[in-house]
C-alpha positions in Angstrom: -0.2 4.2 -9.6 -0.9 6.7 -12.3 -3.6 6.0 -10.3 -6.5 7.2 -12.2 -5.6 3.9 -13.8 -6.9 2.6 -10.5 -10.4 3.2 -11.9 -10.4 -0.2 -13.5 -8.8 -2.8 -11.1 -9.9 -6.7 -11.4 -10.0 -9.7 -13.9 -10.9 -13.3 -14.5 -8.3 -15.7 -16.0 -7.9 -19.4 -16.1 -7.4 -21.0 -12.8 -3.7 -21.6 -13.3 -1.2 -19.5 -15.2 2.5 -20.1 -15.7 5.4 -17.9 -16.7 7.5 -19.6 -19.3 10.7 -18.5 -17.6 9.9 -19.8 -14.2 8.4 -22.8 -12.4 6.3 -20.5 -10.3 2.7 -20.5 -11.1 -0.2 -18.6 -9.6 -3.7 -20.0 -8.9 -7.0 -18.6 -7.9 -6.8 -18.6 -4.2 -10.6 -18.6 -3.7 -12.2 -19.7 -6.9 -15.8 -19.1 -5.6 -15.2 -15.5 -4.6 -14.8 -12.3 -6.5 -14.7 -8.6 -5.5 -15.6 -5.2 -6.9 -12.4 -3.2 -7.4 -10.2 -4.8 -4.7 -7.5 -2.5 -3.5 -6.2 -4.0 -0.2 -5.9 -7.5 1.4 -5.3 -7.8 5.1 -5.7 -10.2 8.0 -6.4 -9.4 11.7 -3.7 -11.5 13.5 -6.4 -12.8 15.9 -6.1 -16.5 15.2 -9.3 -16.5 13.2 -7.5 -17.1 9.9 -9.9 -14.8 8.1 -8.9 -12.6 5.2 -10.3 -9.1 4.7 -10.6 -7.4 1.3 -11.3 -3.7 0.7 -13.5 -2.7 -2.2 -12.6 0.8 -3.3 -16.1 2.1 -3.4 -16.3 1.7 0.4 -17.0 -1.9 1.5 -14.8 -4.3 3.6 -15.4 -8.0 3.1 -14.3 -10.8 5.4 -14.2 -14.6 4.7 -12.6 -17.8 5.9 -9.2 -18.6 4.5 -10.3 -21.8 2.8 -10.0 -22.8 -0.8 -13.6 -23.9 -1.0 -15.1 -20.9 0.8 -18.2 -19.5 -0.9 -19.3 -16.9 1.6 -17.9 -13.4 1.9 -19.6 -11.2 4.5 -19.7 -7.5 4.7 -17.6 -6.5 7.7 -18.2 -2.7 7.2 -19.9 -0.6 4.6 -19.0 3.1 4.6 -20.0 3.9 1.0 -22.0 6.8 2.4 -18.8 8.4 3.6 -16.5 7.6 0.8 -15.7 9.8 -2.2 -15.0 7.2 -4.9 -13.6 7.5 -8.3 -10.2 7.5 -10.0 -7.6 7.2 -7.3 -10.0 8.1 -4.6 -12.0 5.8 -2.3 -11.5 3.4 0.5 -7.8 2.7 0.1 -6.3 1.2 3.2 -7.0 -1.0 6.3 -4.8 -1.8 9.3 -5.7 -3.9 12.3 -4.4 -2.8 15.7 -1.6 -5.2 17.0 -3.9 -6.0 19.9 -7.0 -6.3 17.7 -8.0 -9.6 19.4 -8.3 -7.7 22.7 -9.5 -4.2 21.8 -11.2 -4.8 18.4 -9.7 -1.6 16.9 -8.9 -1.2 13.2 -8.0 1.8 11.1 -9.0 3.0 7.7 -7.7 5.4 5.0 -10.4 6.8 2.8 -11.2 9.8 0.7 -14.2 12.0 1.4 -15.5 15.4 0.2 -16.7 18.8 1.1 -13.8 19.5 1.2 -12.0 16.7 -0.6 -9.6 15.2 1.9 -8.0 12.0 3.1 -9.4 10.7 6.4 -7.5 8.3 8.8 -10.0 6.9 11.2 -10.3 4.3 13.9 -13.3 1.9 14.1 -14.1 -0.9 16.4 -15.6 -4.4 15.9 -19.2 -4.9 17.2 -19.3 -5.8 20.9 -22.1 -8.3 20.2 -20.9 -9.8 16.9 -17.2 -10.2 16.1 -18.1 -10.8 12.4 -19.1 -7.2 11.8 -17.8 -3.8 12.7 -19.7 -1.1 14.5 -20.3 1.6 11.9 -21.0 4.2 14.6 -17.6 3.7 16.3 -15.6 6.0 14.1 -13.0 8.2 15.7 -11.2 10.5 13.3 -7.4 10.7 13.9 -6.2 12.8 11.0 -7.6 14.7 8.0 -5.5 16.0 5.1 -6.8 18.2 2.3 -6.3 16.9 -1.2 -5.8 19.6 -3.8 -6.5 17.2 -6.7 -8.2 13.9 -7.3 -5.0 11.9 -7.8 -2.0 10.9 -5.8 -3.8 10.1 -2.6 -1.3 7.4 -1.5 -3.6 5.3 0.6 -1.8 2.6 2.7 -1.8 2.3 6.4 0.1 -0.3 8.3 1.5 -0.9 11.8 5.2 -1.2 12.0 7.2 -3.6 14.2 7.6 -0.6 16.6 3.8 -0.7 17.1 3.2 2.7 15.5 0.9 3.4 12.6 2.5 4.3 9.3 0.6 6.2 6.6 1.5 6.8 3.0 0.3 10.1 1.5 0.9 11.0 -2.2 2.0 14.4 -3.2 -1.7 15.3 -3.8 -1.3 15.7 -7.6 -1.5 17.2 -10.2 1.2 16.0 -12.7 4.7 17.0 -11.7 3.9 18.0 -8.1 3.1 21.7 -8.9 3.1 22.7 -5.2 6.4 20.8 -4.5 4.7 19.0 -1.7 7.2 16.2 -1.7 10.0 18.6 -0.5 7.8 20.8 1.7 8.2 19.7 5.3 5.4 22.0 6.3 3.0 19.8 4.3 2.0 16.2 5.0 1.5 15.4 1.3 4.3 13.4 -0.5 5.4 11.8 2.8 5.4 8.6 4.8 3.9 9.5 8.3 4.2 7.7 11.6 1.9 8.2 14.6 1.3 6.7 18.0 -2.4 5.7 18.1 -2.3 4.4 21.7 -1.6 7.8 23.3 -3.3 11.2 22.7 -1.6 14.6 23.1 -2.0 18.2 22.0 -5.7 17.9 21.5 -5.2 15.1 18.8 -6.4 11.6 18.9 -2.8 10.4 18.5 0.6 11.5 19.6 4.1 11.8 18.0 6.6 9.1 18.9 9.5 10.4 20.9 12.1 9.4 18.3 10.3 11.1 15.4 12.8 12.9 13.2 11.0 16.3 13.4 9.6 16.1 16.8 10.0 19.4 18.7 11.5 21.3 15.7 11.2 25.1 15.7 10.6 25.5 12.0 7.0 24.4 11.8 7.8 21.1 10.1 5.1 18.5 10.5 6.1 16.2 13.3 4.1 13.3 11.9 6.6 13.0 9.0 8.8 9.9 9.0 10.3 10.2 5.5 9.7 12.6 2.6 10.4 13.2 -1.1 7.8 10.6 -2.2 5.5 11.0 -5.2 2.8 8.4 -4.6 3.8 5.3 -2.6 1.4 2.6 -3.7 2.0 -0.1 -1.1 4.7 -0.5 1.4 5.6 -3.4 3.7 7.9 -4.5 6.5 10.0 -7.6 6.1 11.1 -10.0 8.9 14.2 -8.0 9.5 12.1 -4.8 10.0 13.2 -3.2 6.7 10.5 -1.0 5.2 10.0 -1.5 1.5 8.1 1.1 -0.5 7.1 1.2 -4.1 6.8 4.8 -5.4 4.8 5.4 -8.6 6.8 7.5 -11.1 5.9 10.5 -13.3 6.8 10.2 -17.0 9.7 7.7 -17.2 10.6 5.7 -14.1 9.1 3.5 -11.4 11.1 2.9 -8.2 11.5 0.8 -5.1 12.9 2.4 -1.9 14.1 1.1 1.4 12.7 3.7 3.8 14.7 5.0 6.8 13.7 7.6 9.4 14.1 11.2 8.4 15.4 10.5 4.9 14.6 12.4 1.7 13.8 10.2 -1.3 14.1 12.9 -3.9 10.8 13.7 -5.5 10.3 16.2 -7.3 14.0 16.9 -7.6 14.4 13.5 -9.0 12.3 10.8 -10.6 13.9 7.6 -9.4 17.7 8.0 -10.1 17.2 10.8 -12.7 16.9 14.5 -12.5 13.3 15.7 -12.9 13.2 19.3 -11.9 15.6 20.7 -13.1 16.0 18.1 -15.9 19.8 18.2 -15.7 22.4 19.0 -13.1 20.1 18.6 -10.2 21.5 18.8 -6.7 21.4 15.3 -5.2 23.1 16.1 -1.9 21.3 14.5 0.9 19.0 12.5 -1.3 18.5 8.7 -1.0 18.3 7.0 -4.3 16.1 3.9 -4.9 17.5 0.4 -4.6 15.7 -0.4 -7.9 14.1 1.3 -10.8 12.5 0.3 -14.1 11.5 2.3 -17.1 8.2 3.1 -18.8 8.5 0.7 -21.7 7.4 -2.7 -23.0 9.9 -4.6 -20.9 8.9 -2.9 -17.7 5.6 -1.1 -17.2 4.1 2.2 -16.2 2.7 1.9 -12.6 4.4 -0.1 -9.8 2.5 -2.0 -7.2 4.5 -2.8 -4.1 4.4 -6.2 -2.5 6.2 -8.2 0.2 9.3 -10.1 1.0 8.1 -13.7 0.7 8.3 -15.7 3.9 5.7 -18.4 3.2 5.9 -22.2 2.3 3.9 -22.7 -0.8 6.6 -21.3 -3.1 10.0 -21.9 -1.4 11.9 -20.6 -4.4 10.6 -17.2 -3.6 11.9 -17.2 0.0 13.4 -13.9 1.1 12.7 -12.3 -2.3 10.8 -9.0 -2.5 7.7 -9.7 -4.8 6.2 -6.7 -6.7 4.3 -6.0 -9.9 3.3 -3.5 -12.4 -0.3 -2.6 -12.6 -0.3 -1.7 -16.3 1.9 -4.5 -17.8 0.8 -7.3 -15.5 4.4 -8.4 -14.8 5.5 -9.8 -11.4 9.1 -9.8 -10.4 11.3 -11.0 -7.5 14.0 -8.7 -6.2 16.9 -9.5 -3.9 19.0 -6.7 -2.2 21.9 -8.1 -0.3 25.0 -6.2 0.7 23.9 -3.3 -1.6 23.8 -5.7 -4.6 20.5 -6.0 -6.5 19.2 -8.9 -8.4 15.9 -8.6 -10.2 14.1 -11.5 -12.1 10.8 -11.6 -14.0 8.5 -14.2 -12.5 5.3 -14.0 -14.4 4.1 -12.0 -17.4 0.3 -11.9 -16.9 -2.8 -10.2 -18.2 -3.8 -9.1 -14.7 -4.1 -5.6 -13.4 -2.5 -6.2 -10.1 -3.7 -3.6 -7.7 -2.4 -4.9 -4.4 -0.6 -7.7 -2.5 -1.4 -9.1 0.9 -0.4 -11.8 3.3 -2.2 -14.2 5.6 -1.4 -15.6 9.0 0.9 -18.2 7.4 2.8 -15.5 5.5 1.5 -16.7 2.1 1.4 -13.8 -0.4 -1.8 -13.0 -2.3 -2.5 -10.5 -5.0 -5.6 -9.0 -6.4 -6.7 -8.3 -10.0 -8.7 -5.1 -10.3 -10.5 -6.0 -13.6 -13.7 -7.8 -14.3 -14.4 -10.4 -11.6 -11.8 -9.1 -9.1 -10.1 -12.4 -8.3 -7.5 -13.1 -5.7 -4.4 -15.2 -6.5 -1.5 -16.9 -4.7 1.8 -18.4 -5.7 2.5 -22.2 -5.8 5.2 -24.2 -7.4 4.6 -26.5 -10.3 5.7 -30.1 -9.4 
């Protein structure tokens, strides 16, 4: 996002809201629950059907996926470690693919002295599976953050079993250090690491097929893709495509399909338009977004990436990429087939949509960052 806007994420609205142009409605998924500044929604794939919500100040809550649930339990509280404010805080959670067996999960958070992003592994308590062991932290990666914005913040395991990490360009406005194009810098990138094997004195290793593995130029081997400004949520669809929403600078928001080793243009370009230089920029070797929208009253100002819908509650959304704008509250569906794009407004809401998530049944949820911090889901009006 323009993500100091992330300071204010969560809201209360009436239980059901409908977009006049669609028969899709959204409802409060858990009417009895609310959260302080929710920024991530995850589930552990362990058969427990629990949902986990990250509160940006540094708390993870867990609860049963039940409409009537009234209890949310603190799974882990690391507020003492987290530097919270603006775009900083506890930003991402990923459960290990074998979480049911090993109890490992991974966090992305900001800390200070010096200000930096930390990627860590924690483990569930060996005596109580409802809580994590706060003393189990093993730090995998630390990346200095020159400014307080553009931290990125998502981590997710891909279908290849590796951990993907989004890092923003580190700020300030306009990427003054050109981090997005600097392959000696982890900022402005999507990273990929192997957390199941350690090498070279690190608590992870580099996958053998990484695009910069073994290079002689000092390029960071963790880099999977680059030229990114501040990816705010990415996801894999059932066809293993990697969708990433990249928050723009002054004029454009964009959606990219990420491929290994590719350059997505920032700061040479903002979406499909020259940024630096403003005209006649060299686009050779750059991958343009599959979709963009402008900073205006019809679009928005800060994209929130979502998921390709694969649930059952809203069959009209099947195989559509669902995403939103944090500032305008709009939610869209996008199809990209044979390089042809179709984009449709689903809902024009008053929400500040900070994140999307899915559950074990592939139903999509989204969180409002304002006021009461409610979670919502799609249904279809009969």
